[in-house]
C-alpha positions in Angstrom: 87.6 111.6 68.6 86.5 115.1 69.5 83.1 116.4 68.4 84.7 118.7 65.8 86.8 115.9 64.3 90.0 117.0 65.9 92.0 115.3 68.6 94.2 115.9 71.7 96.8 113.2 71.3 98.8 112.4 74.4 102.4 111.7 73.4 103.2 109.6 76.5 100.2 107.3 76.0 100.4 106.9 72.2 104.2 106.8 72.3 106.2 105.4 75.2 103.4 103.6 77.1 102.0 102.1 73.9 105.2 99.9 73.8 104.0 98.1 76.9 100.2 98.0 76.7 97.5 97.2 74.2 94.9 100.0 73.9 91.2 99.4 73.4 89.7 102.6 71.9 86.4 103.7 73.2 84.4 106.8 72.2 80.9 106.7 73.8 79.7 109.6 71.8 80.6 108.0 68.4 79.3 104.6 69.6 76.0 106.4 70.6 75.7 107.3 66.9 76.3 111.0 67.2 78.8 111.0 64.4 81.9 113.1 63.6 81.7 116.0 63.4 78.7 116.3 65.7 76.9 118.7 67.9 78.7 119.5 71.1 77.1 118.1 74.2 77.2 119.2 77.8 76.0 118.4 81.3 73.0 120.4 82.4 71.5 120.4 85.9 67.7 119.9 85.8 66.3 120.0 89.3 68.0 117.1 91.1 69.2 115.5 88.0 72.2 116.1 85.7 71.4 115.5 82.0 73.5 115.1 78.9 72.1 117.4 76.2 73.0 118.9 72.9 74.4 122.4 73.3 72.5 123.9 70.4 69.4 121.7 70.0 68.9 120.6 73.6 68.5 117.0 72.5 68.6 114.8 75.6 71.0 111.9 75.4 71.0 111.0 79.0 69.0 107.7 78.9 70.7 106.5 75.7 74.2 107.2 77.1 73.3 105.3 80.3 72.1 102.3 78.3 75.3 102.4 76.2 77.5 102.8 79.2 76.0 99.8 81.1 76.4 97.6 78.0 79.9 98.8 77.0 81.3 98.7 80.5 80.1 95.1 80.9 81.9 94.3 77.6 85.1 96.0 78.7 85.1 94.1 82.0 85.1 90.9 80.0 88.2 92.1 78.1 90.4 91.8 81.2 91.5 95.4 81.2 94.3 96.6 83.5 93.3 100.2 83.5 91.4 103.0 81.7 92.3 106.5 80.6 89.4 109.0 80.6 89.2 112.4 78.8 89.6 115.5 80.9 86.6 117.9 80.9 84.5 115.6 78.6 80.7 115.6 79.4 80.8 111.9 78.6 84.3 110.8 79.7 85.5 113.3 82.3 86.5 111.8 85.6 86.0 114.8 87.8 85.4 118.6 87.8 83.4 118.5 84.6 81.4 121.7 83.9 77.7 121.4 84.8 75.4 124.1 83.4 71.9 125.2 84.5 72.4 128.0 86.9 73.6 131.5 86.7 77.2 130.2 86.7 78.4 126.8 85.5 79.9 124.7 88.3 82.8 122.3 87.9 81.5 119.5 90.0 80.3 117.0 87.4 81.4 113.6 86.2 81.0 112.4 82.6 77.9 110.3 81.9 80.0 107.3 80.7 82.7 107.8 83.2 80.2 107.7 86.1 79.1 104.2 85.1 82.6 103.0 84.5 83.8 104.1 87.9 80.7 102.7 89.6 80.9 99.3 88.0 84.7 98.8 88.1 85.7 100.6 91.3 89.1 98.9 91.7 90.2 99.4 88.1 93.1 101.9 87.8 91.6 104.9 86.1 93.1 108.3 85.4 92.4 111.3 83.1 94.8 112.0 80.3 95.1 115.6 81.4 96.3 114.6 84.8 99.0 112.4 83.3 100.9 115.5 82.5 101.6 115.6 86.2 104.7 113.3 86.5 103.9 112.0 90.0 100.3 111.2 89.0 101.6 109.5 85.9 104.0 107.3 87.9 101.2 106.4 90.4 98.8 105.4 87.6 101.3 103.3 85.7 102.5 101.7 88.9 98.8 100.7 89.6 98.4 99.3 86.1 101.3 96.8 86.5 100.2 96.0 90.1 96.7 95.2 88.9 98.1 92.9 86.3 100.4 91.1 88.8 97.5 90.6 91.2 95.2 89.2 88.5 98.0 86.8 87.4 98.4 85.6 90.9 94.8 84.7 91.3 94.2 83.4 87.8 93.2 79.7 87.9 94.2 77.5 90.8 96.7 79.1 93.2 98.4 77.9 96.3 98.6 79.7 99.6 102.3 79.7 99.4 102.1 81.8 96.2 100.1 84.5 98.1 102.6 84.4 100.9 105.4 85.0 98.4 103.5 87.7 96.6 102.8 89.6 99.8 106.5 89.3 100.8 107.6 90.7 97.4 105.2 93.6 97.6 106.1 94.6 101.2 108.3 97.7 100.5 106.0 98.9 97.7 103.0 98.8 100.1 105.1 100.5 102.8 105.7 103.4 100.4 102.0 103.8 99.9 100.2 102.8 103.1 102.1 101.1 105.9 98.9 100.1 107.7 97.7 98.2 104.7 100.8 96.0 104.7 100.1 95.1 108.3 96.5 94.4 107.7 97.2 92.3 104.6 99.8 90.4 106.6 97.3 89.5 109.3 94.9 88.4 106.5 97.5 86.1 105.0 98.5 84.7 108.3 95.0 83.6 109.0 94.3 82.5 105.5 93.9 78.8 106.2 90.4 79.4 107.6 89.2 81.6 104.7 87.6 80.2 101.5 90.0 80.9 98.6 87.6 83.1 96.6 86.9 85.2 99.6 90.6 85.5 100.5 91.4 86.6 96.9 88.6 89.2 97.0 89.6 90.6 100.4 93.3 90.6 99.7 92.9 92.1 96.2 90.6 94.9 97.3 92.8 96.0 100.2 96.0 95.8 98.1 94.6 97.9 95.3 93.1 100.5 97.6 96.5 100.8 99.3 98.3 101.4 96.1 95.7 104.0 95.1 96.9 106.1 98.0 99.8 108.3 96.8 103.3 107.3 97.9 105.0 110.2 99.7 108.5 111.4 99.7 108.7 110.7 103.5 107.6 107.1 103.1 110.0 106.6 100.2 112.8 107.7 102.4 111.7 105.3 105.1 111.8 102.4 102.6 115.2 103.5 101.2 116.6 103.6 104.8 115.1 100.2 105.5 116.9 98.8 102.5 120.1 100.6 103.3 120.2 98.8 106.6 120.9 95.5 104.8 124.2 96.9 103.7 125.5 97.6 107.2 127.9 94.6 107.2 128.3 94.3 103.5 129.2 97.6 101.9 132.3 99.6 102.6 131.9 102.8 104.7 132.4 105.0 101.7 129.7 103.2 99.8 127.3 103.5 102.7 128.0 107.2 103.0 127.4 107.7 99.3 124.0 106.0 99.6 123.1 108.0 102.6 123.9 111.2 100.7 121.8 110.1 97.8 118.9 109.4 100.1 119.4 112.8 101.8 119.5 114.6 98.4 116.2 112.8 97.4 114.6 113.8 100.7 115.4 117.5 99.9 114.2 117.2 96.4 117.6 117.7 94.8 117.6 114.4 92.9 114.9 112.1 91.6 114.0 108.8 93.3 115.8 106.9 90.5 119.2 108.0 92.0 119.1 106.2 95.4 117.1 103.3 93.9 119.8 102.8 91.2 122.5 102.8 93.9 120.5 100.3 96.0 120.0 98.0 93.0 123.7 98.1 92.3 124.5 97.0 95.9 121.8 94.4 95.9 123.2 92.7 92.8 126.8 93.1 93.9 126.3 91.6 97.4 123.6 89.1 96.3 120.9 90.2 98.8 118.2 87.8 97.7 115.4 89.3 99.9 115.9 92.8 98.4 116.4 91.5 94.9 112.9 90.0 95.1 111.2 93.3 96.2 108.9 94.7 93.6 109.7 98.2 94.9 113.0 98.2 93.0 111.2 97.8 89.7 107.4 98.3 89.9 107.2 99.1 86.2 109.5 98.9 83.1 112.5 101.2 83.6 112.2 102.3 80.0 109.2 104.4 81.1 111.5 106.6 83.2 108.8 107.3 85.7 111.1 107.7 88.7 113.3 110.3 86.9 111.4 113.4 88.2 112.7 115.2 91.2 
């Protein structure tokens, strides 16, 4: 809740996405005991330090917020979160480009006092700012990472067999290629040599590289490469007219004339129709619930 008792509700988060996730509300300023309404706070540069202080009174909340953040982030880590949404421009919860005062002109190079601890302690957790979620490609990337993070944790929960990791890596191939082709190759080598690696170390190394790969934005060009790779499986199965239709859809996507969902939907149709088991198992075809409509932007 904002310092003045108001709110900036995000309709995507509280509406559509809320159907698929369970939210854990966190307001560090309220939890610090500042109340609502409360004095506005801001980041102020003091020598080589950045402090969190009251705008009118100058009350210094830096140390108290740090203690709260360390404790609260540890609690959140135990809740098995799949992601976190921070508040844009907030001196406590802003992810980046938060105003820092103290000079002749305020600079936008700060990070919220709570957000800094969260990002430091949970570096692989998918995190985004609610303001940036208005950008549709950034929204898709964040939600894709949420569901990938959940799949990865499910894989390594409890006892797991090496064959399960092999199957997971195979199913994630095209999704990884859309984000970072080099990562797919590196992870493949890791899996191939897995017999000589302790399971906990293997899970840590695979998980870190996998998540860092998906944190790199997928590009239109790499999507086109993946789509063409999949289209190659139809060479001896689909009729010439059907293959031409798919190629036109891919070309239209390359030019930004249609959204990604158009060629992907065509491919899913052919995969089902012709029973292409390998492609049917590719997470790329449905990395998140289709009801979220995240691939519907051109």
